[in-house]
N, C-alpha and C positions, 0 to 999 in steps of 0.2 A: 681506325682509318688514317689516321698522324701515320703511324708507324709504317704500316702498310704503304704509302706516299712514299716516306722518306726511303724505305727498301728498294722502292722500283724505280727511283731515281738512281740510285749507288749502282743496280746492276744486279743488287745480291738477294738470295731470297735463300734462308734454310729453313729445314723442317725435317724433321723424323719420319723420313719414307715410314710406308706400312707393308712394302713389300723391296724386293732388293732390286738396287739401279740396274742389275743388272743377272737376268736368268741364265745360268751356265747347264751345259748339257755335258755332268760327267763323264768322262771316257774311261780309259782302262791303264793308261800311261801314269805314272806317279814321277817326281821330282822333289827329292827332299822329303818324301812322305806326304808332299800336296797332290792331291787327285786333280790330273790335266783336265782341261775340255776342249771338246774339240769344235764347238759350238755356243751361240749363245744368240740370247733377242733382249732390245730393249723396245720401249716406248718413244717416238719421237713423232710432231705433231699429231700426237692423237693414235698414230699408229703403228702396229707390231713392225719392228725392225731387224731384221735376222741377221747375225755376223758370225766370220768364221774365223776359226783360230789361227793366226799367222805363225806362232810359235812362241816358245816358253824360256825361260833361263834362270840362273839362279843372278842374283846380286850381292855380290862380296864388299866389304868396306874394309882396308887395312888400319889398323888400330896398333900402333906401336909398330910391331913386327908381327904381328898374328889376322890373316886375314879372316875375318867375325862374317857369319852368311848372315845377312838382313833380310830378305826374302825371294820368293820366287815371284818373278814376272811372267805375265801373260799378256800378249798383244791379239786383238780381237779387230777386224773389219769387215764394212758392208757388201765389198765388192771384192773379195779375192782374184777376181781374174783383172782388173784395174791396180790392185797394187804390185809395185815395181820394188823387188828388194833390195834391187841396185842403188833406187831411189829412192828409199823407205820415208823421206820426210815430205819431198815434194809429192809425192801418191797421196797425203792424208786428201789433199785437196780434191781427189777423186772420189772420196766418199762421202756417202751421207753421213756414217759412222765411224767414228774407231774410237776403242776402248783399251784402254788397260788394268790388267786387276792385279794388286801387290799382295801375294801371301806371305805374312810376315813369320819370320821362323823368332823371331826374338819381342822383347818389348821396346819400342823407341817412341821416346819422347816429340812432340809437339815440334820442339824448336831444332831439334835433328832431324827430322823431316825437312823442315822447311829449308834448313841451311844446305842439307843437299841438293833440293830443287834448287835454292838460289844459285848455287856452285854451277850446275848444269844449265841455266839459263844465261847464266852470265858467258858460259863458255861458248855461249850460241849466239854473242853477241844481242842478245834480247834486253831489251831496257826494262828493269826492274821497276823503272818509273811509268811505265805506259798505267794506264787508269786500270786495264782491266785484268792485265798481270798483278798489279798490287791486292787487287780483289780477292785474283786466287792463291795469292800467299797467304792472304789474311784470312781466307777460308782456311787454309792447312794449320797456320797457328791457331786458330780456333777450335781447331778439328779436336785436338786433344790427340794422349799416347795412340801411337798404331799399337795392337793389342799380339801378342804373341798367337799363334789358331786363327787369328781372324784378316780378312781382307779388306782392303781399300781399293778401291775403285776410280777411276778419271775415267769421263766419257765424254767426247765432245760431237757436237750433233752441227750439221748442217741445216737451217730453217730452210720453211718455203720461202721467207718472207727475203732470203738471202744473208741473213743473219746467223753469227755462230754459238754455240752455247757449249761450255765448260760446266758438268757436273762432277760434282766433287763429294763422295759418299766415306764418310770414314768406317773406320771397322768397327764403330759402336752405332751406324746403320743413319746416324745424320745426313742430309745432303745438303750440299751448297750449290745453287746453281749461277753461273756468272755468265752473264750476257756480252755480247760483243760484237764488234764488226768481221767482217772476212780477215783469214788470215790469223785468229786469235786460236785455232785448234793446231794449227802450226806451229806456233810459238809455245805453247805448252808441251806438247810431245816433243818437242826438241829435247828435253830434257832425256829422252829415250832414246831417238829415232836420230838425233843430232849429229855435232861433234861429241865425243865422250868427255867428261870432266874428268875423269879419273881410269884407270885398271880396271877397277869394278865395273863401272857400265860399258866401258866398251868389251869388256868378256860378257856380258847381259846381253848387248846389243846383236853381238854376233852370235849368240848363240839363240835367240829369238829370231832373227835373219836366216839362220841357218850357214853361215857364212865362215 
């Protein structure tokens, strides 16, 4: 009981999921041999919420002089009619739920996953000292290696009480939940929808948004 109380105070709860955080509906299209999905669903406040895929793209990272393929990213939103691709990051404010699923094409250790997220957050002037952001990055660090052939999921949910929650599901199926105030989802999703931290993120964003 004491441990649970401490977890509630920090705003982070980790557990092994009995089912995938995001239930996707496989489509017919593929990118880098990853089967893409046209829709998905999740549970928010005890109710099923449907999401529509916005788009997908390849995240590559330049290592020395070579562009290394890292993952295929798919973005989903709960209300596609209110999502504006020309103002994607601000549009997350109009969503009950927004999710991005990263299908890894190679093994990437937790330190490098966290490092790439930190670089993107810094590029968007998101403070790494923000309490909820620190908890998110801690979940990434403790989440372990992202495994080739597996998917990592980040889900942002706007709750009935006006607060927001980020759920981080590792490629091994462990879920960490970070509770925070309004604006948390926008901060985290700036990693992919904000100012790109490098050319690889820029190309991923452009592909997802169809620019």
